[in-house]
N, C-alpha and C positions, 0 to 999 in steps of 0.2 A: 589217419585224420582225413577225412575225405572232403575236400572243401565242393560245397555245391554250385551247380553251374551259374547260377543264379548271382553269382558272387561279381562284381564288374570293379573296374581299375580305372573308370570314366574320372574323377577325380585323383589327380595323382599330388599328394600332402607330401611334404619335406620332414627328416627326420633329422631330430637335434644333436646326435651322435656325430661325431665328426671321426672319430678314432674304432678301428674293428677292434675288438675284444678277443686278444690272441689265444684267449682259453677256447672258442668256439672255431671252430673251423667250416668251412663249406666252399663249394667250388661249381663253377656252372658252366655246361655243356650247352653251344648255340646250335641247333640246322643254320642250314645258310640259307635254300633256294627256298622260296615262302615263308621265311623269318624274317632272316637280315636284311634279306635280297629277291628282286622279280628281275630275273634277267643281271643285269650289272646296275639297278638301279636300286639304292635304299632304301626299305620300305617301313612302316610302323616306328619311325623315329628310332632307327637301330645305330647311327651315327651316333644321336645323344644320347642313348642309353648308354651303349657301350663305352664312352668314354668315361662317363661315373666310374667305368670297373678301374681306373688310372690314379696314379696321383698325378697332382697338379707338373709335376716333374715329366709325364711321360712314365714315370715306370709303371708296372701293372703291382695294384692295390689289392685286388681279388681274382683268383685262382679262375680260368675261363680257357675253354677252346669251341674250337669249330669240331661239333659230330655229324657230319655227311658222307652220304651214300654218293654223294656225285667223286667225280675225277676227270681224267683227260689229262693232266698237267700235276707236273711234278708238287710236292707241296709247298717247297719254296718258293712257287711261281703263285699258286691261292696264294702264299701270304702277301707278298709283296704287290699282288693286284688287290685283295681288301683291304691293305693298308694307306692303298693309293684311292680306293671309294668312299671310305668309312672316312678317313684321315688319320689314324691312328696308326702303333708301330703295331702288330702284328707277328709273331715270330714263325719260323716254320713247324717247330716244335710245340705250335696252336693247334695245326692242323692235323685233321685226322679225318682222311678218305676212304671211300669204299674200300679202294684196292689196297691202302697202307699196310692193311693185314699180311699184303701177300711177301711181304718181308720175312715174315716168318717162316717161306718155304724155300729160303736163299740158301739152307745149306743141303736143300737135297738136288736145287737145281740152278746153280751155282753156276756151272758148267756145259749143262746141258743144251740141245738146240731146240727152243721154245719159241713158238709166234704170240704175238699178244694181239688183239685188237679193241677197237672203239674211239668212240671218237677225242682228236685233241691229236694227242702224239705218245701212243702208249707204249713203245719201243723204248723212246725218253724215260719214259716214267719206270719201267723195268730196269731200265739201266742202272737208273738212279738209284736205285735199291740193292745194288753188286750184280744183277745176272750179267755174264760175259757173253752171253753167247744167243742173242733175241733178236726178231726182226717183226717188224708191224704185217701184219697178217693181208695186208693191202701192197708192202713189196714183196711178199712170199708168195701170189698168188699171182706177182710181173712176171715171174722164173716159168710159168707153163702156159705152153703156148694152148688157147682156147678152154682152158679150166670156168671162163666166168666166158658163154655163149653169147653174152648180151654187152661183155666190152666194150664194142664198135661202138653202141652206140649211147655211149655216155661219152661228157665231155670234159670231166678233167680228166687229170692224167698221171701217172706213179713217177712217184721219183725215181732218182739214178737208182740204178742197179748197185748192190756191191763189186768189190772186185771178184769174186769168186762164184760160181753158180751152188741156191743151197738147193736146189732137187733133190742131189740126191741125198740130201743127210736126212734121216729120222726124227720127225717132231717129236720130242718126248713129252710136251704137253702143251695146253693153248689155253692164253691167262684173256677172259674176256673184262677189261679195265672200267668200262663206260658202256652206253648204249650206242652199239657202234655206228656206223655214215651209211653203209650201201650194205642192209639188211641182206637182201637177195644173192649179190658174192660171197659175204659171210657164211650165211647161211649152208652156200653149196659147198663154199671150200671148207669151211669145217666137216661138214659129213663124211667131204671126201680123208681128211687129215683121218678122223674119228673111225672110220669104218676101215683104213686100210693100214691100219697100226703104225701112224705116221707117216705114211709113203705112198702120198696119192698117186695113182696111175698106173698102178700094176691091178694085175689080179687081184680078187679080193678073199682072203681065206675066211672061212667060217670060224675058225677059233684064234681070229684074228685077235691080240688085247687093244682094246681102247685105249689108248692115251688119256692121262689125264684130264678133265676140263674142270676150270677153277672160274666162276663168277664172281668181280667183286663187290655184288648185292645183288639186291633181290626186289628191286621198288617197280610194282607195276604204272604205277604213275609220279609225274611230279611235279611242281609249279615252276614253270619258264616265266619269259615274258609275252606268251599268249596266255587270253582271258581265264582259259578254261584250261584245264591239267593235260600234260604231253606225255606219248608213251615213253615209260622207261626200261630200264636192261631186264628186269623181271618178265614186262612183254618180251624183250627179243629171247630170253631165256626159253619164255610158252614153245613161242613159234617154233624156233627150233629144236625143242624136243618132239613136237609134236610131228614134225614133218619128219626129224630120224626115227621116229616109233614106228609112224607109217611105212615108210621107204625100206628101213633095211630088219622089221620087224623082232625089235628088239629095245630095251627101255633104254635110255642113253643116262651117262652116270657122267655126274657133275656132284662139284662141292660148291657152297653158295657160302659167300662171307659178309661182310655189312650189316649196320644193323636189319632185324631186332636182334642178333645172333648174340647171347648173353658175353662171351667172352669180349666182344668189341666193349660194351660197357667197361668189363674189367680191366682192360687196357687202357681204357678211356681215364678211369681211376688214380690208376699206376702216374699216366701222363698228368694230370691236376695237382697230386701228388708231389712230383718233381717239381711242377712250376711253382706249387704254395712254399715250398722249401726254399727252390730258390729266391721266391722273395720276401725269405725271413719271417715269412708266419707258421712253417712246416715244424720248428725248434722252438721249445717253450720249458720252464724250469718249474719241476712239478713241485710238490712237496717237500723231498729230500734233498730240494737243492738241485737234484742233477737234471742232464739235459733230456727229453724222452721226442720223440717224434707222435704224435698226438693222431688219430684217425681223424676222417671229417665227420663227421654229426650228420650232413646231409649235401647230396650233390642233386642240384637241378638240372632236369632236362627240359630243354625248350624249345618246342618243334612243332610241326603243322600237317603232318599223317598220325591219325592214330596207330596205325597199323603198324608203323615201323619206328617210329619216333614213343609214341607211349605205350605200344607193347612190352618194346626192348626195356626203357625202363622199368616197368612193372615186372616182369621176366627176373632182371636184374635184383629186383629186392631191395632192401636197406644197403643205402642209403639214400637211395636213388628216390627222386620229387619228381613226378611231372607234370609237366606247365604246355597245353594246347593253344595256340595261336590259331584265329580267323583269316589270317592273312595269304594261306596258300590251300594246299591242298582239303581243309577241312575250314568250312563255313557256315555250319550251324550253329542255332541259334543256341540248343541243348548241348551238355556234356554228348559226347557219344557213346553210344549203347554199348556197343561190344569191348572196346578197350577204354573207359573211362578216366577223363584224367585227374589228378589231384586237383589240378586247377584248370579254368579253362580262361582267355583274355583276349582281350581284341587285337591287341597288338605287342611286340617284343618288348616296348616300353614298358606298356605295364605290365609284365614279367620281371623285369627287371625293379623296376621300384617296390613291385610285391615281396622280391627276395631282401632288397636292402632294406626292406620294413619288418621285414621277419627276422631277420639277424640282427637287427639295430646296426646296420654299416653304411645307412646313409650321411 
């Protein structure tokens, strides 16, 4: 069923039911930037809306998680920060960031030497996932004299080096966990790593194999504190790919994770099921008196970016239902032409109200 964009939720009503029907299951995935927060400021009455998903005791009543392409810090840190900002108890398991899927590569690179870049703490993020031999690209560059030709003009300094010199170690893979801080340096050093087989500074061999390159997401733009959208990790990928191809006359090989990839939504469904079962809504007695795990009838994706949030939910298919808010990247009055959502609302509060009314769970 496609809801027309003219549907407005400006007058919020209250449901009379106070008990969730245990034969009906649903879950919610929220984008963060442009939906719940702008920078670190709650928007769209998000704090009030999210509190409705908890019992008065503070325990989770309705399974929900945050599904964001953002990142740069561990999920435990993001959960703590969101809990402080929104005034609710958010678990690390409720945070799915763009780079969360990098955990799936642990078996391949657990003990290999890898570099990670992006704003925040890229090496800390990867270390918490279990990667044992990882350094940030900033630290890696510090082991090479003059690898960044304009380093002398930069006012910031690099952290202390490790006890051993990593320069002779071959980089087995590079990970971009979020949009980097120093694009110029990172493009230069990544080009050095990727064209040298992971050993910058030596003579480049024509048949040298490019080390794998992974991007946590591919958002061209996102909504931050500034009124207009900011360039995201996807813009950095385009810049790196364009320069790499122009200089080295061969295509850049890379793998992109994050929304709108269907496996991201499949993973979110698994996590929501775990949250649902842990909150005692996942097991119900069937007609024969046996306990069974019921499937979700509906999963709601609430986002502000049609080409990421809405496209992803559409590609994932049943049971996903997409809701587009006008508080971030998308601000039009009419539904998005290329990736129309199932419902368009002004704020996340209106989205939550619609869901609770539709599910009889207010």
